[in-house]
PDB file of N, CA, C and O in Angstrom, chain B, residues numbered from 101:
ATOM      1  N   MET B 101     111.049  81.145  83.720  1.00  0.00           N
ATOM      2  CA  MET B 101     110.012  82.047  84.171  1.00  0.00           C
ATOM      3  C   MET B 101     110.511  82.796  85.408  1.00  0.00           C
ATOM      4  O   MET B 101     111.081  82.197  86.320  1.00  0.00           O
ATOM      5  N   ALA B 102     110.293  84.102  85.428  1.00  0.00           N
ATOM      6  CA  ALA B 102     110.724  84.930  86.550  1.00  0.00           C
ATOM      7  C   ALA B 102     109.884  84.615  87.787  1.00  0.00           C
ATOM      8  O   ALA B 102     108.706  84.271  87.693  1.00  0.00           O
ATOM      9  N   GLU B 103     110.518  84.741  88.929  1.00  0.00           N
ATOM     10  CA  GLU B 103     109.820  84.492  90.188  1.00  0.00           C
ATOM     11  C   GLU B 103     108.832  85.617  90.473  1.00  0.00           C
ATOM     12  O   GLU B 103     109.147  86.791  90.282  1.00  0.00           O
ATOM     13  N   LEU B 104     107.650  85.256  90.925  1.00  0.00           N
ATOM     14  CA  LEU B 104     106.627  86.222  91.272  1.00  0.00           C
ATOM     15  C   LEU B 104     106.876  86.691  92.701  1.00  0.00           C
ATOM     16  O   LEU B 104     106.953  85.878  93.621  1.00  0.00           O
ATOM     17  N   LYS B 105     107.001  87.996  92.883  1.00  0.00           N
ATOM     18  CA  LYS B 105     107.215  88.554  94.207  1.00  0.00           C
ATOM     19  C   LYS B 105     105.940  89.254  94.646  1.00  0.00           C
ATOM     20  O   LYS B 105     105.345  90.011  93.879  1.00  0.00           O
ATOM     21  N   PHE B 106     105.519  89.001  95.885  1.00  0.00           N
ATOM     22  CA  PHE B 106     104.318  89.652  96.391  1.00  0.00           C
ATOM     23  C   PHE B 106     104.471  89.935  97.871  1.00  0.00           C
ATOM     24  O   PHE B 106     105.229  89.271  98.578  1.00  0.00           O
ATOM     25  N   GLU B 107     103.729  90.944  98.325  1.00  0.00           N
ATOM     26  CA  GLU B 107     103.666  91.260  99.742  1.00  0.00           C
ATOM     27  C   GLU B 107     102.246  91.698 100.060  1.00  0.00           C
ATOM     28  O   GLU B 107     101.727  92.632  99.449  1.00  0.00           O
ATOM     29  N   ILE B 108     101.623  91.028 101.010  1.00  0.00           N
ATOM     30  CA  ILE B 108     100.310  91.455 101.483  1.00  0.00           C
ATOM     31  C   ILE B 108     100.573  92.628 102.424  1.00  0.00           C
ATOM     32  O   ILE B 108     101.087  92.447 103.527  1.00  0.00           O
ATOM     33  N   THR B 109     100.215  93.829 101.976  1.00  0.00           N
ATOM     34  CA  THR B 109     100.497  95.011 102.784  1.00  0.00           C
ATOM     35  C   THR B 109      99.391  95.290 103.803  1.00  0.00           C
ATOM     36  O   THR B 109      99.626  95.933 104.826  1.00  0.00           O
ATOM     37  N   GLU B 110      98.178  94.796 103.510  1.00  0.00           N
ATOM     38  CA  GLU B 110      97.075  94.941 104.465  1.00  0.00           C
ATOM     39  C   GLU B 110      96.028  93.864 104.212  1.00  0.00           C
ATOM     40  O   GLU B 110      95.544  93.694 103.093  1.00  0.00           O
ATOM     41  N   HIS B 111      95.690  93.143 105.277  1.00  0.00           N
ATOM     42  CA  HIS B 111      94.620  92.140 105.208  1.00  0.00           C
ATOM     43  C   HIS B 111      93.323  92.859 105.541  1.00  0.00           C
ATOM     44  O   HIS B 111      93.170  93.396 106.638  1.00  0.00           O
ATOM     45  N   LEU B 112      92.380  92.869 104.590  1.00  0.00           N
ATOM     46  CA  LEU B 112      91.136  93.614 104.775  1.00  0.00           C
ATOM     47  C   LEU B 112      89.978  92.745 105.246  1.00  0.00           C
ATOM     48  O   LEU B 112      89.040  93.244 105.866  1.00  0.00           O
ATOM     49  N   GLY B 113      90.037  91.438 104.953  1.00  0.00           N
ATOM     50  CA  GLY B 113      88.981  90.564 105.443  1.00  0.00           C
ATOM     51  C   GLY B 113      88.888  89.261 104.680  1.00  0.00           C
ATOM     52  O   GLY B 113      89.422  89.116 103.581  1.00  0.00           O
ATOM     53  N   GLU B 114      88.193  88.314 105.296  1.00  0.00           N
ATOM     54  CA  GLU B 114      87.943  87.009 104.677  1.00  0.00           C
ATOM     55  C   GLU B 114      86.536  86.986 104.117  1.00  0.00           C
ATOM     56  O   GLU B 114      85.595  87.463 104.750  1.00  0.00           O
ATOM     57  N   LEU B 115      86.399  86.423 102.913  1.00  0.00           N
ATOM     58  CA  LEU B 115      85.097  86.303 102.271  1.00  0.00           C
ATOM     59  C   LEU B 115      84.510  84.909 102.444  1.00  0.00           C
ATOM     60  O   LEU B 115      83.299  84.730 102.312  1.00  0.00           O
ATOM     61  N   GLY B 116      85.342  83.927 102.735  1.00  0.00           N
ATOM     62  CA  GLY B 116      84.875  82.557 102.922  1.00  0.00           C
ATOM     63  C   GLY B 116      86.047  81.605 102.967  1.00  0.00           C
ATOM     64  O   GLY B 116      87.206  82.010 102.871  1.00  0.00           O
ATOM     65  N   ASP B 117      85.725  80.323 103.117  1.00  0.00           N
ATOM     66  CA  ASP B 117      86.774  79.301 103.096  1.00  0.00           C
ATOM     67  C   ASP B 117      86.294  78.111 102.299  1.00  0.00           C
ATOM     68  O   ASP B 117      85.097  77.951 102.062  1.00  0.00           O
ATOM     69  N   ASN B 118      87.237  77.271 101.883  1.00  0.00           N
ATOM     70  CA  ASN B 118      86.881  76.136 101.042  1.00  0.00           C
ATOM     71  C   ASN B 118      86.761  74.836 101.827  1.00  0.00           C
ATOM     72  O   ASN B 118      86.554  73.778 101.234  1.00  0.00           O
ATOM     73  N   GLY B 119      86.887  74.896 103.150  1.00  0.00           N
ATOM     74  CA  GLY B 119      86.751  73.705 103.974  1.00  0.00           C
ATOM     75  C   GLY B 119      88.028  72.897 104.099  1.00  0.00           C
ATOM     76  O   GLY B 119      88.062  71.915 104.840  1.00  0.00           O
ATOM     77  N   ARG B 120      89.082  73.290 103.389  1.00  0.00           N
ATOM     78  CA  ARG B 120      90.364  72.580 103.467  1.00  0.00           C
ATOM     79  C   ARG B 120      91.475  73.494 103.976  1.00  0.00           C
ATOM     80  O   ARG B 120      92.656  73.212 103.775  1.00  0.00           O
ATOM     81  N   GLY B 121      91.097  74.583 104.633  1.00  0.00           N
ATOM     82  CA  GLY B 121      92.069  75.478 105.222  1.00  0.00           C
ATOM     83  C   GLY B 121      92.375  76.728 104.417  1.00  0.00           C
ATOM     84  O   GLY B 121      92.884  77.705 104.967  1.00  0.00           O
ATOM     85  N   TRP B 122      92.076  76.716 103.130  1.00  0.00           N
ATOM     86  CA  TRP B 122      92.315  77.895 102.300  1.00  0.00           C
ATOM     87  C   TRP B 122      91.161  78.876 102.483  1.00  0.00           C
ATOM     88  O   TRP B 122      90.015  78.465 102.665  1.00  0.00           O
ATOM     89  N   THR B 123      91.465  80.172 102.435  1.00  0.00           N
ATOM     90  CA  THR B 123      90.433  81.193 102.589  1.00  0.00           C
ATOM     91  C   THR B 123      90.456  82.151 101.410  1.00  0.00           C
ATOM     92  O   THR B 123      91.518  82.476 100.878  1.00  0.00           O
ATOM     93  N   LYS B 124      89.274  82.598 101.011  1.00  0.00           N
ATOM     94  CA  LYS B 124      89.150  83.648  99.993  1.00  0.00           C
ATOM     95  C   LYS B 124      89.206  84.964 100.750  1.00  0.00           C
ATOM     96  O   LYS B 124      88.432  85.189 101.680  1.00  0.00           O
ATOM     97  N   GLU B 125      90.131  85.835 100.346  1.00  0.00           N
ATOM     98  CA  GLU B 125      90.395  87.049 101.109  1.00  0.00           C
ATOM     99  C   GLU B 125      90.423  88.282 100.213  1.00  0.00           C
ATOM    100  O   GLU B 125      90.713  88.209  99.019  1.00  0.00           O
ATOM    101  N   LEU B 126      90.112  89.413 100.834  1.00  0.00           N
ATOM    102  CA  LEU B 126      90.339  90.717 100.225  1.00  0.00           C
ATOM    103  C   LEU B 126      91.535  91.328 100.937  1.00  0.00           C
ATOM    104  O   LEU B 126      91.503  91.551 102.147  1.00  0.00           O
ATOM    105  N   ASN B 127      92.588  91.596 100.179  1.00  0.00           N
ATOM    106  CA  ASN B 127      93.820  92.159 100.719  1.00  0.00           C
ATOM    107  C   ASN B 127      94.315  93.277  99.818  1.00  0.00           C
ATOM    108  O   ASN B 127      93.916  93.382  98.658  1.00  0.00           O
ATOM    109  N   LEU B 128      95.183  94.103 100.362  1.00  0.00           N
ATOM    110  CA  LEU B 128      95.995  95.000  99.552  1.00  0.00           C
ATOM    111  C   LEU B 128      97.308  94.274  99.321  1.00  0.00           C
ATOM    112  O   LEU B 128      97.988  93.900 100.277  1.00  0.00           O
ATOM    113  N   VAL B 129      97.672  94.070  98.057  1.00  0.00           N
ATOM    114  CA  VAL B 129      98.860  93.285  97.724  1.00  0.00           C
ATOM    115  C   VAL B 129      99.744  94.087  96.771  1.00  0.00           C
ATOM    116  O   VAL B 129      99.272  94.667  95.793  1.00  0.00           O
ATOM    117  N   SER B 130     101.033  94.102  97.083  1.00  0.00           N
ATOM    118  CA  SER B 130     102.031  94.677  96.191  1.00  0.00           C
ATOM    119  C   SER B 130     102.630  93.529  95.387  1.00  0.00           C
ATOM    120  O   SER B 130     103.208  92.601  95.955  1.00  0.00           O
ATOM    121  N   TRP B 131     102.492  93.594  94.067  1.00  0.00           N
ATOM    122  CA  TRP B 131     103.034  92.566  93.172  1.00  0.00           C
ATOM    123  C   TRP B 131     104.317  93.100  92.540  1.00  0.00           C
ATOM    124  O   TRP B 131     104.313  94.167  91.927  1.00  0.00           O
ATOM    125  N   ASN B 132     105.407  92.361  92.690  1.00  0.00           N
ATOM    126  CA  ASN B 132     106.698  92.729  92.086  1.00  0.00           C
ATOM    127  C   ASN B 132     107.104  94.164  92.417  1.00  0.00           C
ATOM    128  O   ASN B 132     107.527  94.922  91.545  1.00  0.00           O
ATOM    129  N   ASP B 133     106.966  94.520  93.697  1.00  0.00           N
ATOM    130  CA  ASP B 133     107.387  95.827  94.233  1.00  0.00           C
ATOM    131  C   ASP B 133     106.621  97.007  93.644  1.00  0.00           C
ATOM    132  O   ASP B 133     107.100  98.140  93.690  1.00  0.00           O
ATOM    133  N   ARG B 134     105.447  96.756  93.096  1.00  0.00           N
ATOM    134  CA  ARG B 134     104.621  97.844  92.560  1.00  0.00           C
ATOM    135  C   ARG B 134     103.682  98.350  93.639  1.00  0.00           C
ATOM    136  O   ARG B 134     103.601  97.793  94.734  1.00  0.00           O
ATOM    137  N   GLU B 135     102.972  99.421  93.302  1.00  0.00           N
ATOM    138  CA  GLU B 135     101.975 100.002  94.206  1.00  0.00           C
ATOM    139  C   GLU B 135     100.937  98.933  94.561  1.00  0.00           C
ATOM    140  O   GLU B 135     100.470  98.215  93.677  1.00  0.00           O
ATOM    141  N   PRO B 136     100.567  98.816  95.847  1.00  0.00           N
ATOM    142  CA  PRO B 136      99.570  97.807  96.228  1.00  0.00           C
ATOM    143  C   PRO B 136      98.230  98.037  95.543  1.00  0.00           C
ATOM    144  O   PRO B 136      97.816  99.173  95.311  1.00  0.00           O
ATOM    145  N   LYS B 137      97.558  96.918  95.224  1.00  0.00           N
ATOM    146  CA  LYS B 137      96.220  96.948  94.642  1.00  0.00           C
ATOM    147  C   LYS B 137      95.315  96.046  95.457  1.00  0.00           C
ATOM    148  O   LYS B 137      95.781  95.174  96.190  1.00  0.00           O
ATOM    149  N   TYR B 138      94.025  96.263  95.323  1.00  0.00           N
ATOM    150  CA  TYR B 138      93.049  95.415  95.994  1.00  0.00           C
ATOM    151  C   TYR B 138      93.022  94.073  95.286  1.00  0.00           C
ATOM    152  O   TYR B 138      93.033  94.006  94.057  1.00  0.00           O
ATOM    153  N   ASP B 139      92.988  93.009  96.070  1.00  0.00           N
ATOM    154  CA  ASP B 139      93.159  91.679  95.511  1.00  0.00           C
ATOM    155  C   ASP B 139      92.194  90.712  96.186  1.00  0.00           C
ATOM    156  O   ASP B 139      92.116  90.656  97.414  1.00  0.00           O
ATOM    157  N   ILE B 140      91.460  89.954  95.379  1.00  0.00           N
ATOM    158  CA  ILE B 140      90.545  88.923  95.884  1.00  0.00           C
ATOM    159  C   ILE B 140      91.031  87.595  95.326  1.00  0.00           C
ATOM    160  O   ILE B 140      91.081  87.412  94.110  1.00  0.00           O
ATOM    161  N   ARG B 141      91.395  86.652  96.221  1.00  0.00           N
ATOM    162  CA  ARG B 141      91.844  85.334  95.786  1.00  0.00           C
ATOM    163  C   ARG B 141      91.882  84.392  96.977  1.00  0.00           C
ATOM    164  O   ARG B 141      91.773  84.813  98.129  1.00  0.00           O
ATOM    165  N   ASP B 142      92.042  83.099  96.675  1.00  0.00           N
ATOM    166  CA  ASP B 142      92.217  82.077  97.707  1.00  0.00           C
ATOM    167  C   ASP B 142      93.674  82.037  98.138  1.00  0.00           C
ATOM    168  O   ASP B 142      94.586  82.135  97.317  1.00  0.00           O
ATOM    169  N   TRP B 143      93.876  81.891  99.453  1.00  0.00           N
ATOM    170  CA  TRP B 143      95.218  81.800 100.025  1.00  0.00           C
ATOM    171  C   TRP B 143      95.333  80.576 100.911  1.00  0.00           C
ATOM    172  O   TRP B 143      94.379  80.196 101.589  1.00  0.00           O
ATOM    173  N   SER B 144      96.509  79.960 100.902  1.00  0.00           N
ATOM    174  CA  SER B 144      96.787  78.865 101.825  1.00  0.00           C
ATOM    175  C   SER B 144      96.880  79.450 103.238  1.00  0.00           C
ATOM    176  O   SER B 144      97.033  80.662 103.392  1.00  0.00           O
ATOM    177  N   PRO B 145      96.788  78.603 104.273  1.00  0.00           N
ATOM    178  CA  PRO B 145      96.799  79.111 105.651  1.00  0.00           C
ATOM    179  C   PRO B 145      98.013  79.978 105.995  1.00  0.00           C
ATOM    180  O   PRO B 145      97.882  80.935 106.757  1.00  0.00           O
ATOM    181  N   ASP B 146      99.177  79.665 105.456  1.00  0.00           N
ATOM    182  CA  ASP B 146     100.383  80.451 105.768  1.00  0.00           C
ATOM    183  C   ASP B 146     100.685  81.524 104.721  1.00  0.00           C
ATOM    184  O   ASP B 146     101.724  82.181 104.790  1.00  0.00           O
ATOM    185  N   HIS B 147      99.795  81.703 103.767  1.00  0.00           N
ATOM    186  CA  HIS B 147      99.921  82.699 102.695  1.00  0.00           C
ATOM    187  C   HIS B 147     101.156  82.496 101.819  1.00  0.00           C
ATOM    188  O   HIS B 147     101.636  83.442 101.195  1.00  0.00           O
ATOM    189  N   SER B 148     101.667  81.274 101.772  1.00  0.00           N
ATOM    190  CA  SER B 148     102.812  80.992 100.905  1.00  0.00           C
ATOM    191  C   SER B 148     102.366  80.588  99.498  1.00  0.00           C
ATOM    192  O   SER B 148     103.140  80.669  98.544  1.00  0.00           O
ATOM    193  N   ARG B 149     101.097  80.146  99.380  1.00  0.00           N
ATOM    194  CA  ARG B 149     100.560  79.745  98.074  1.00  0.00           C
ATOM    195  C   ARG B 149      99.219  80.435  97.871  1.00  0.00           C
ATOM    196  O   ARG B 149      98.532  80.794  98.827  1.00  0.00           O
ATOM    197  N   MET B 150      98.863  80.611  96.598  1.00  0.00           N
ATOM    198  CA  MET B 150      97.629  81.311  96.277  1.00  0.00           C
ATOM    199  C   MET B 150      96.965  80.683  95.075  1.00  0.00           C
ATOM    200  O   MET B 150      97.609  80.006  94.274  1.00  0.00           O
ATOM    201  N   GLY B 151      95.678  80.911  94.958  1.00  0.00           N
ATOM    202  CA  GLY B 151      94.935  80.503  93.780  1.00  0.00           C
ATOM    203  C   GLY B 151      94.828  81.673  92.814  1.00  0.00           C
ATOM    204  O   GLY B 151      95.356  82.757  93.062  1.00  0.00           O
ATOM    205  N   LYS B 152      94.141  81.435  91.720  1.00  0.00           N
ATOM    206  CA  LYS B 152      93.891  82.520  90.771  1.00  0.00           C
ATOM    207  C   LYS B 152      92.975  83.539  91.428  1.00  0.00           C
ATOM    208  O   LYS B 152      92.147  83.208  92.276  1.00  0.00           O
ATOM    209  N   GLY B 153      93.143  84.776  91.016  1.00  0.00           N
ATOM    210  CA  GLY B 153      92.354  85.806  91.659  1.00  0.00           C
ATOM    211  C   GLY B 153      92.096  86.991  90.760  1.00  0.00           C
ATOM    212  O   GLY B 153      92.302  86.943  89.547  1.00  0.00           O
ATOM    213  N   LEU B 154      91.645  88.045  91.385  1.00  0.00           N
ATOM    214  CA  LEU B 154      91.259  89.269  90.710  1.00  0.00           C
ATOM    215  C   LEU B 154      91.938  90.429  91.423  1.00  0.00           C
ATOM    216  O   LEU B 154      91.829  90.561  92.642  1.00  0.00           O
ATOM    217  N   THR B 155      92.638  91.268  90.669  1.00  0.00           N
ATOM    218  CA  THR B 155      93.319  92.427  91.225  1.00  0.00           C
ATOM    219  C   THR B 155      92.676  93.685  90.666  1.00  0.00           C
ATOM    220  O   THR B 155      92.467  93.808  89.459  1.00  0.00           O
ATOM    221  N   LEU B 156      92.365  94.623  91.561  1.00  0.00           N
ATOM    222  CA  LEU B 156      91.636  95.833  91.190  1.00  0.00           C
ATOM    223  C   LEU B 156      92.333  97.082  91.704  1.00  0.00           C
ATOM    224  O   LEU B 156      92.908  97.081  92.792  1.00  0.00           O
ATOM    225  N   THR B 157      92.277  98.153  90.909  1.00  0.00           N
ATOM    226  CA  THR B 157      92.710  99.457  91.400  1.00  0.00           C
ATOM    227  C   THR B 157      91.627  99.981  92.345  1.00  0.00           C
ATOM    228  O   THR B 157      90.541  99.408  92.430  1.00  0.00           O
ATOM    229  N   ALA B 158      91.925 101.060  93.044  1.00  0.00           N
ATOM    230  CA  ALA B 158      90.931 101.665  93.930  1.00  0.00           C
ATOM    231  C   ALA B 158      89.701 102.110  93.139  1.00  0.00           C
ATOM    232  O   ALA B 158      88.573 101.924  93.595  1.00  0.00           O
ATOM    233  N   ASP B 159      89.908 102.693  91.962  1.00  0.00           N
ATOM    234  CA  ASP B 159      88.777 103.127  91.127  1.00  0.00           C
ATOM    235  C   ASP B 159      87.918 101.945  90.693  1.00  0.00           C
ATOM    236  O   ASP B 159      86.690 102.035  90.695  1.00  0.00           O
ATOM    237  N   GLU B 160      88.556 100.841  90.322  1.00  0.00           N
ATOM    238  CA  GLU B 160      87.809  99.650  89.907  1.00  0.00           C
ATOM    239  C   GLU B 160      87.029  99.060  91.078  1.00  0.00           C
ATOM    240  O   GLU B 160      85.908  98.583  90.899  1.00  0.00           O
ATOM    241  N   LEU B 161      87.616  99.090  92.277  1.00  0.00           N
ATOM    242  CA  LEU B 161      86.920  98.578  93.454  1.00  0.00           C
ATOM    243  C   LEU B 161      85.686  99.415  93.762  1.00  0.00           C
ATOM    244  O   LEU B 161      84.640  98.871  94.116  1.00  0.00           O
ATOM    245  N   VAL B 162      85.798 100.729  93.632  1.00  0.00           N
ATOM    246  CA  VAL B 162      84.649 101.616  93.844  1.00  0.00           C
ATOM    247  C   VAL B 162      83.556 101.317  92.819  1.00  0.00           C
ATOM    248  O   VAL B 162      82.377 101.273  93.169  1.00  0.00           O
ATOM    249  N   LYS B 163      83.935 101.113  91.570  1.00  0.00           N
ATOM    250  CA  LYS B 163      82.944 100.789  90.534  1.00  0.00           C
ATOM    251  C   LYS B 163      82.270  99.449  90.816  1.00  0.00           C
ATOM    252  O   LYS B 163      81.063  99.307  90.616  1.00  0.00           O
ATOM    253  N   LEU B 164      83.041  98.469  91.277  1.00  0.00           N
ATOM    254  CA  LEU B 164      82.463  97.173  91.645  1.00  0.00           C
ATOM    255  C   LEU B 164      81.490  97.339  92.800  1.00  0.00           C
ATOM    256  O   LEU B 164      80.401  96.764  92.777  1.00  0.00           O
ATOM    257  N   ARG B 165      81.863  98.113  93.808  1.00  0.00           N
ATOM    258  CA  ARG B 165      80.962  98.379  94.930  1.00  0.00           C
ATOM    259  C   ARG B 165      79.660  98.997  94.450  1.00  0.00           C
ATOM    260  O   ARG B 165      78.574  98.595  94.865  1.00  0.00           O
ATOM    261  N   ASP B 166      79.789  99.983  93.567  1.00  0.00           N
ATOM    262  CA  ASP B 166      78.593 100.653  93.064  1.00  0.00           C
ATOM    263  C   ASP B 166      77.710  99.698  92.268  1.00  0.00           C
ATOM    264  O   ASP B 166      76.485  99.746  92.383  1.00  0.00           O
ATOM    265  N   LEU B 167      78.322  98.829  91.459  1.00  0.00           N
ATOM    266  CA  LEU B 167      77.550  97.836  90.715  1.00  0.00           C
ATOM    267  C   LEU B 167      76.822  96.880  91.654  1.00  0.00           C
ATOM    268  O   LEU B 167      75.651  96.566  91.441  1.00  0.00           O
ATOM    269  N   LEU B 168      77.512  96.420  92.685  1.00  0.00           N
ATOM    270  CA  LEU B 168      76.886  95.509  93.647  1.00  0.00           C
ATOM    271  C   LEU B 168      75.772  96.197  94.423  1.00  0.00           C
ATOM    272  O   LEU B 168      74.720  95.603  94.661  1.00  0.00           O
ATOM    273  N   ASN B 169      75.998  97.438  94.816  1.00  0.00           N
ATOM    274  CA  ASN B 169      74.958  98.185  95.526  1.00  0.00           C
ATOM    275  C   ASN B 169      73.729  98.411  94.658  1.00  0.00           C
ATOM    276  O   ASN B 169      72.622  98.548  95.178  1.00  0.00           O
ATOM    277  N   GLY B 170      73.911  98.452  93.344  1.00  0.00           N
ATOM    278  CA  GLY B 170      72.804  98.679  92.428  1.00  0.00           C
ATOM    279  C   GLY B 170      71.996  97.438  92.102  1.00  0.00           C
ATOM    280  O   GLY B 170      70.938  97.541  91.482  1.00  0.00           O
ATOM    281  N   LEU B 171      72.470  96.263  92.504  1.00  0.00           N
ATOM    282  CA  LEU B 171      71.716  95.041  92.237  1.00  0.00           C
ATOM    283  C   LEU B 171      70.450  95.036  93.073  1.00  0.00           C
ATOM    284  O   LEU B 171      70.488  95.288  94.277  1.00  0.00           O
ATOM    285  N   GLU B 172      69.349  94.752  92.439  1.00  0.00           N
ATOM    286  CA  GLU B 172      68.043  94.802  93.110  1.00  0.00           C
ATOM    287  C   GLU B 172      67.863  93.719  94.161  1.00  0.00           C
ATOM    288  O   GLU B 172      67.414  93.998  95.273  1.00  0.00           O
ATOM    289  N   ASP B 173      68.211  92.478  93.813  1.00  0.00           N
ATOM    290  CA  ASP B 173      67.824  91.364  94.684  1.00  0.00           C
ATOM    291  C   ASP B 173      69.020  90.462  94.980  1.00  0.00           C
ATOM    292  O   ASP B 173      69.113  89.354  94.451  1.00  0.00           O
ATOM    293  N   LEU B 174      69.926  90.935  95.820  1.00  0.00           N
ATOM    294  CA  LEU B 174      71.092  90.119  96.176  1.00  0.00           C
ATOM    295  C   LEU B 174      70.711  88.866  96.946  1.00  0.00           C
ATOM    296  O   LEU B 174      71.433  87.870  96.896  1.00  0.00           O
ATOM    297  N   ASP B 175      69.589  88.895  97.655  1.00  0.00           N
ATOM    298  CA  ASP B 175      69.179  87.735  98.437  1.00  0.00           C
ATOM    299  C   ASP B 175      68.918  86.515  97.569  1.00  0.00           C
ATOM    300  O   ASP B 175      68.989  85.390  98.065  1.00  0.00           O
ATOM    301  N   SER B 176      68.618  86.701  96.295  1.00  0.00           N
ATOM    302  CA  SER B 176      68.330  85.584  95.418  1.00  0.00           C
ATOM    303  C   SER B 176      69.589  84.770  95.087  1.00  0.00           C
ATOM    304  O   SER B 176      69.492  83.665  94.555  1.00  0.00           O
ATOM    305  N   PHE B 177      70.772  85.322  95.403  1.00  0.00           N
ATOM    306  CA  PHE B 177      72.029  84.621  95.113  1.00  0.00           C
ATOM    307  C   PHE B 177      72.445  83.688  96.239  1.00  0.00           C
ATOM    308  O   PHE B 177      73.350  82.875  96.046  1.00  0.00           O
ATOM    309  N   GLU B 178      71.830  83.773  97.387  1.00  0.00           N
ATOM    310  CA  GLU B 178      72.235  82.943  98.537  1.00  0.00           C
ATOM    311  C   GLU B 178      71.767  81.522  98.409  1.00  0.00           C
ATOM    312  O   GLU B 178      72.027  80.705  99.291  1.00  0.00           O
TER     313      GLU B 178
END
């Protein structure tokens, strides 16, 4: 299996933590020297390991934002 190459080009923010040091983050990440994409996933404290996540283009992120903004009652999810 080929080695996965990644670079966090911009840390945009933390969404939460799992209580064991790992944090769920929104970052711009370049995978295998490609154009950076928006990425949501869990990261170890030193960013050397990661969990499964979701990678989005800018257009997909805008659509996700619009979908979330359109939800009537977000408070019911807390």
